[in-house]
C-alpha positions in Angstrom: 74.1 153.9 48.5 70.8 154.5 50.1 69.0 151.6 48.1 71.3 148.8 49.3 71.2 149.8 52.7 67.5 149.4 52.5 67.5 146.2 50.6 70.1 144.7 53.3 67.8 146.1 56.3 64.7 144.6 55.0 65.7 141.3 54.2 67.5 141.2 57.5 63.7 141.8 59.3 62.4 139.3 56.8 64.7 136.5 57.5 64.7 137.4 61.3 61.1 136.1 61.2 61.5 132.4 59.4 63.0 130.0 60.2 64.0 128.5 56.4 64.7 124.8 57.7 61.2 124.4 58.0 59.2 127.1 55.9 58.9 126.9 52.5 59.3 130.2 51.5 62.6 131.4 49.5 65.1 132.6 51.6 66.3 135.6 49.0 69.1 135.5 46.7 71.7 138.3 45.7 69.9 140.5 43.6 70.7 143.8 42.5 69.8 147.4 42.8 68.7 148.3 39.4 64.7 149.3 39.5 62.4 146.4 38.8 59.3 146.8 36.9 57.2 143.5 38.2 54.5 143.2 40.6 52.7 140.6 42.5 49.3 140.8 44.2 49.2 137.5 46.8 46.5 136.5 48.7 47.0 135.4 51.9 45.3 133.3 54.6 47.2 133.9 57.8 45.7 134.6 61.1 43.7 136.6 58.6 42.8 136.6 55.1 45.1 139.5 53.5 46.3 140.7 50.2 50.1 141.4 49.9 51.0 143.9 47.7 54.5 143.6 46.1 56.0 146.3 43.7 59.9 145.5 42.8 62.4 148.0 43.1 65.9 148.5 44.8 66.1 144.5 44.0 63.6 143.8 46.7 60.0 143.6 46.5 58.6 146.7 48.7 55.4 145.1 50.4 52.2 146.0 52.0 49.9 144.3 53.3 46.0 145.1 52.2 43.4 143.6 54.7 40.5 144.3 52.3 42.5 144.2 49.4 43.4 146.2 46.3 40.4 147.5 44.4 39.5 149.8 41.1 37.0 151.4 43.0 38.1 155.2 43.1 35.9 156.0 46.0 37.8 153.2 48.5 40.5 154.1 50.7 42.4 150.9 51.6 44.2 150.1 54.7 47.5 149.2 53.3 50.4 148.4 56.3 54.1 148.5 54.7 55.9 145.5 56.2 59.2 144.2 55.6 60.4 144.1 52.1 60.8 140.1 50.7 63.5 139.1 48.0 62.5 139.4 44.4 61.9 135.1 44.6 59.3 135.8 45.8 57.7 137.2 43.0 56.2 133.4 41.6 56.0 132.0 44.9 52.5 130.1 45.3 52.1 127.7 47.7 51.7 126.9 52.2 53.8 128.3 54.7 53.9 125.8 57.2 51.6 126.1 60.5 53.7 127.9 63.6 56.0 129.8 61.5 55.6 133.6 60.9 53.1 133.8 58.7 52.0 130.5 58.3 49.1 129.7 55.7 48.6 130.0 51.8 49.2 131.9 49.6 47.8 132.2 45.8 49.5 134.5 42.9 46.2 136.6 42.7 47.7 139.0 40.3 50.8 139.9 38.5 52.1 142.3 36.0 54.0 145.1 35.4 54.3 148.7 36.9 55.6 152.0 36.6 56.5 154.9 38.8 54.7 158.2 38.2 55.7 161.3 38.6 58.9 160.5 40.4 62.3 158.9 39.2 63.3 157.1 42.0 60.6 155.2 43.8 62.7 153.7 46.5 62.9 157.7 47.4 59.2 157.9 47.2 58.5 155.3 49.2 61.0 156.8 52.2 59.3 160.0 51.7 55.9 158.3 51.9 53.7 158.7 48.8 54.1 156.8 45.5 52.0 157.3 42.5 52.3 153.8 39.9 50.5 152.9 37.5 50.0 148.9 37.4 49.4 146.5 34.2 48.1 143.5 35.5 45.6 140.8 34.9 43.2 142.2 37.0 44.3 145.7 38.5 45.3 148.2 35.5 45.9 151.8 36.0 46.9 154.7 38.5 47.1 153.7 42.1 48.9 155.6 45.0 50.3 154.7 48.0 50.3 157.7 50.6 51.4 156.9 54.4 48.9 158.1 57.1 49.6 161.3 59.1 50.4 160.8 62.7 49.9 157.3 62.7 53.7 156.0 62.4 55.5 154.7 59.8 53.7 151.7 59.0 49.6 152.4 58.0 49.2 153.8 54.5 46.3 154.3 52.3 45.7 152.2 48.8 43.6 154.1 46.6 43.2 154.1 42.9 42.6 157.2 41.0 39.3 157.9 39.0 40.7 157.3 35.7 39.4 154.8 32.7 40.2 151.8 34.5 38.2 152.3 37.6 35.2 150.4 38.7 33.0 151.9 41.0 32.1 148.9 43.8 34.6 146.4 42.3 35.4 143.8 45.1 38.4 141.8 44.7 36.7 138.8 46.8 34.7 138.4 43.3 38.2 137.4 41.5 39.4 134.8 43.6 41.2 132.4 41.5 45.4 132.6 41.1 46.4 133.9 37.8 49.2 131.4 37.9 47.2 128.3 38.6 43.1 128.9 37.9 43.3 127.9 41.6 41.9 129.3 44.9 43.5 129.5 48.0 41.7 126.3 49.4 42.5 123.9 46.4 46.4 125.4 47.0 46.0 124.3 50.6 44.9 121.1 49.9 47.1 120.1 47.1 50.4 122.5 47.0 52.3 121.3 43.6 55.7 123.2 44.7 57.1 124.3 48.0 60.4 126.7 48.0 63.1 124.9 49.9 65.2 128.0 52.2 67.6 125.9 52.3 68.4 126.1 48.7 69.7 128.4 46.0 66.9 130.3 44.7 67.3 129.4 41.5 66.4 125.3 42.6 64.2 127.0 45.3 61.1 125.4 43.9 60.6 122.0 44.6 57.7 119.6 43.2 55.9 118.4 46.3 54.7 114.7 45.6 51.4 113.8 47.4 52.9 112.3 50.5 56.2 113.3 52.2 55.4 116.8 53.6 53.8 116.3 57.0 55.7 115.1 60.6 53.4 113.7 63.3 52.5 115.3 66.7 55.8 116.0 68.1 56.7 113.9 71.8 56.3 117.6 73.4 52.7 118.0 72.1 51.6 114.6 72.6 53.3 114.8 76.3 50.4 118.1 76.6 47.8 116.2 75.4 48.6 113.5 78.1 49.0 115.7 80.5 45.3 117.3 79.6 42.4 117.1 82.3 39.1 115.6 80.8 39.6 118.5 78.0 41.0 122.0 77.6 43.1 123.5 74.4 45.2 121.6 72.8 47.8 123.2 70.1 49.8 120.5 67.4 51.1 121.6 64.3 50.7 125.1 65.0 47.1 125.1 65.2 45.0 125.7 68.6 42.4 123.0 69.3 39.6 122.8 71.9 39.1 119.1 73.3 36.5 117.7 75.3 35.6 114.6 77.0 38.8 113.2 76.4 38.0 109.9 78.9 34.8 109.2 77.4 35.3 105.6 75.7 34.7 105.5 72.0 36.0 101.8 71.6 35.0 99.2 74.2 37.9 95.9 75.1 37.6 93.2 72.9 39.5 89.9 73.6 43.1 90.6 74.4 42.8 94.5 72.6 42.5 97.8 75.1 39.7 100.1 75.2 40.2 103.3 73.6 39.4 106.6 74.5 38.5 109.7 72.5 42.4 110.7 74.0 43.7 107.7 72.6 41.9 108.4 69.1 43.4 112.0 68.7 47.0 110.9 69.5 46.4 107.4 67.3 45.3 110.8 64.4 48.2 112.6 65.5 50.8 110.0 65.4 50.1 108.4 61.6 49.5 111.2 60.4 52.3 111.3 58.2 51.1 107.6 56.6 47.4 108.4 56.9 47.2 112.0 55.4 48.4 111.2 52.0 45.7 109.3 50.9 43.1 112.5 52.3 45.0 115.7 51.4 43.8 117.0 48.4 40.4 115.4 47.9 37.0 115.9 49.8 36.0 113.7 52.9 33.1 112.0 54.2 32.9 111.2 57.7 31.8 108.4 59.5 30.8 109.6 63.2 30.2 108.1 66.7 30.0 110.9 69.0 28.6 108.7 72.0 31.0 105.4 70.5 31.0 102.4 68.8 28.4 100.6 70.5 25.4 103.5 69.8 24.2 104.2 66.2 26.7 106.5 64.3 25.7 109.0 61.0 27.6 110.1 58.0 28.7 113.7 57.8 29.6 115.3 54.7 29.3 118.9 55.3 31.5 120.9 57.2 29.9 122.5 60.9 29.8 126.0 61.5 31.4 125.6 64.0 34.7 124.4 62.7 38.2 126.5 62.6 38.8 129.1 60.1 42.2 126.6 59.5 40.5 123.9 58.5 40.7 124.1 54.5 37.1 123.0 52.8 35.8 123.0 49.1 32.9 124.0 47.7 30.6 121.5 45.7 29.8 124.6 43.0 28.1 121.9 41.1 25.6 120.2 44.4 21.9 120.7 44.3 20.7 122.9 46.9 19.2 120.0 49.6 22.8 118.0 48.9 25.8 118.8 50.6 27.9 122.1 49.3 31.1 122.4 51.4 33.6 119.4 52.5 36.4 119.2 54.6 39.8 118.4 53.3 41.9 117.0 55.8 45.6 118.1 54.7 47.2 118.7 58.3 47.8 116.9 61.2 45.7 119.5 63.6 42.4 118.5 61.0 43.4 114.8 61.7 43.2 115.5 65.2 40.2 118.3 65.1 37.9 114.9 63.4 39.2 112.8 66.2 37.7 115.2 68.9 34.6 115.1 67.0 33.9 111.2 67.4 34.9 110.8 63.7 35.7 107.1 63.6 35.6 106.1 60.3 37.6 109.1 57.2 36.0 108.1 53.5 38.6 110.5 51.2 36.9 110.6 47.9 38.7 108.8 44.8 39.1 111.8 42.8 40.8 115.2 43.8 40.3 118.5 43.7 42.4 118.9 40.8 39.3 117.6 39.1 36.5 116.0 40.8 35.2 114.5 37.9 38.8 112.4 37.5 39.4 109.6 39.4 42.9 108.9 40.6 42.7 105.6 41.5 40.4 102.4 40.2 38.8 100.4 43.4 38.1 96.8 43.9 35.9 95.8 46.8 35.2 92.3 47.7 32.8 92.3 50.0 32.4 89.1 51.7 28.5 87.3 52.5 26.9 85.6 55.5 28.7 82.6 54.6 32.1 83.8 52.9 35.0 82.7 55.1 38.4 85.0 55.6 40.0 82.5 53.3 37.7 83.0 50.5 38.3 86.3 50.4 41.9 85.8 50.2 41.5 83.4 47.1 39.7 85.8 45.4 42.4 89.0 46.4 44.9 86.3 44.8 42.8 85.8 41.7 42.1 89.5 41.2 46.4 89.7 41.7 47.0 87.2 39.1 44.7 88.7 36.7 46.4 92.9 37.1 50.0 90.8 36.8 48.7 89.3 33.3 47.6 92.7 32.5 50.6 94.6 33.4 49.0 96.6 35.9 50.0 97.8 39.5 48.0 97.7 42.7 48.0 97.0 46.1 45.0 95.3 48.8 44.5 96.5 52.1 42.3 94.6 54.7 39.6 96.7 55.7 39.7 95.7 59.2 36.9 94.2 59.0 36.2 91.2 57.4 36.8 92.1 53.5 39.7 92.8 51.4 39.9 96.0 49.2 42.6 96.7 45.9 43.5 99.7 45.2 44.9 100.6 41.5 46.6 103.8 40.2 45.5 105.3 37.5 46.5 108.8 35.3 45.2 111.8 34.6 42.5 111.8 32.0 39.8 109.3 32.7 36.1 108.9 33.9 34.8 107.1 36.7 32.1 105.4 33.3 36.0 104.2 32.1 37.4 103.3 35.3 34.4 101.4 36.6 33.8 99.9 34.0 37.2 98.4 34.0 36.7 97.1 37.0 33.6 95.5 36.0 35.6 93.2 33.3 38.7 91.9 35.6 35.4 91.6 38.5 34.1 89.5 35.2 36.9 87.6 34.8 37.9 86.2 38.6 34.4 85.5 39.2 33.9 83.5 36.3 36.8 81.3 37.7 35.3 80.5 41.2 31.7 81.2 40.5 30.6 79.3 43.5 32.0 81.9 45.4 30.2 85.2 44.1 27.1 86.3 43.8 26.5 89.7 41.5 23.3 90.5 42.9 23.0 94.3 43.9 20.9 93.6 47.3 22.2 91.6 49.9 19.1 89.6 51.0 19.4 87.9 47.2 23.0 87.0 47.3 22.5 83.5 49.3 25.7 84.3 51.6 28.2 84.7 48.6 30.9 87.5 48.2 29.8 90.4 45.8 32.9 91.7 43.9 31.7 95.3 44.0 33.0 97.8 40.9 30.6 100.4 41.9 32.2 102.0 44.3 34.2 103.6 41.4 31.8 106.8 40.9 32.1 110.5 42.1 31.5 110.8 45.4 31.2 107.1 46.2 34.4 106.3 48.7 36.2 103.4 50.6 37.2 103.7 54.0 40.9 105.6 54.0 44.5 103.0 54.7 44.5 104.1 58.0 41.3 104.9 59.3 39.9 103.0 62.3 37.0 100.9 61.8 33.9 101.2 64.5 34.3 97.9 66.3 35.7 96.7 69.9 39.4 97.0 70.0 39.4 99.5 67.3 40.2 97.7 64.3 42.4 99.7 61.5 42.2 99.5 57.7 45.6 98.5 56.9 47.9 98.1 53.4 49.5 94.9 52.4 51.4 93.5 50.0 50.5 91.0 48.1 52.8 88.1 49.8 51.3 88.5 53.0 47.7 87.5 51.1 49.5 84.0 52.5 50.6 84.6 56.1 48.9 82.2 58.0 48.5 84.9 60.5 46.5 87.5 58.7 42.8 88.9 59.8 41.3 91.7 58.3 41.4 93.1 61.5 44.7 92.7 62.7 46.0 95.4 63.3 44.4 98.1 65.5 44.8 101.9 66.5 47.4 100.6 69.9 49.4 98.5 67.0 49.5 99.1 63.6 52.3 102.0 64.3 54.5 99.4 65.0 53.7 98.0 62.1 54.4 100.7 59.7 57.7 101.7 61.4 58.7 97.9 60.5 57.1 97.5 57.0 56.4 100.9 55.9 53.5 101.1 54.1 52.9 99.4 50.6 50.6 101.5 48.8 52.4 104.3 49.3 54.7 104.1 46.6 51.5 103.6 44.1 50.2 107.3 45.4 50.2 109.6 41.9 51.3 106.8 39.7 50.2 107.7 36.4 49.6 104.5 35.2 47.2 103.2 31.9 44.7 100.6 32.2 44.9 98.4 28.9 41.9 97.4 26.8 40.0 94.1 27.8 
């Protein structure tokens, strides 16, 4: 009866801290009261980084938060805070707990395996008494450990100690072993592209739900937007559970254009925070290059790839371990509403995501076609070239979708399956482009340098390279009136009112509410490119 009472009370405390309509964590099934033999250590980036040690016993996961992590060093005495029991379904959880929820952050399965109690046949009772000896057999951790409650410090503060046995390793640091034993990924990679979420409103056996490349973002709430509108020229604003320090909100970033209002930094932050459910699917899970205009688009901007030192801790980043010493090593991964808002606060007008994701940055997710106009190219010529590409793709049985750039051109995005190299997608786009160009040679130049093209358009296949980028769908462009790059349908190429800068940050939200995003359905499509 004591074991059953402990389980019930522990999970009641666990559930009381969580909203399972929002969080991806498991709510916990019925379980049984037989002694468990599994353990897991989850590396958890919440308010602060810590490791959660969980031992299955009494039908639950008895849990301790270890700020510095478990170690094989027998000289270490690691603080371990006894926290509420967790349901056994939590054993395999790896993913993201939404911001604003208790424990919000990303979680990986840092180590797992089996455990056995030592010096006792009743581990639940040993925990109640304040001292548990146990043996671990994991992929990283092994040997005899002791959890002991610290005297006179209440019930929560314990010490985690590794005995000086054959598995002991002096100086062993858990931070030297940062990847998941479940997926081989780091916290940063899981945060940027979670492969599954837990649905707390479903039975535990059904709670693991695959995450599509879209669909788990919500725009800033009306209350959050109202709070932004009420700020003076700066202050602290909370969106999506994250606090941002905003400044110079009245600064005009985009001047007026004919029939178009000016756009302030406040307006751009509000736009990013509202368009987020449509824009984030193209940004999350991949590094992003940023074109910043902190003094407005009428003054020169600059490209920024490296994450600045003042970036908030909650901003997801990715380190390029292949970068040379003089090249950017740490990139931003824009995967939440607050990240988009933070970018806007720093004058990031254009966001250019990599076309390869963190799953494998050497394998593209898209094959890109960029119809780059020359000085003599009319928009009607661009539309003709885009239609020819559409006919070519239909003939080949390949799906893609056009996108107006917000400036003068049109791009076509073609999803591809995993496994292609950039060399393969570049060569494929090159061959299709050559066929299109031969149809209307009077419109196209193949010269690399613009001053040698005689004002003609270039069918650019060279963007299909690692760390070369095109502007993200729904990103603003640096021009008066704040035009936006917008995906369109093939049929819309025939719309007499179509212009490459037709939509702005003030009008595109009405469009997506009415028409949605036609490119959205192609995200993540594992498409084979037929040989040419």
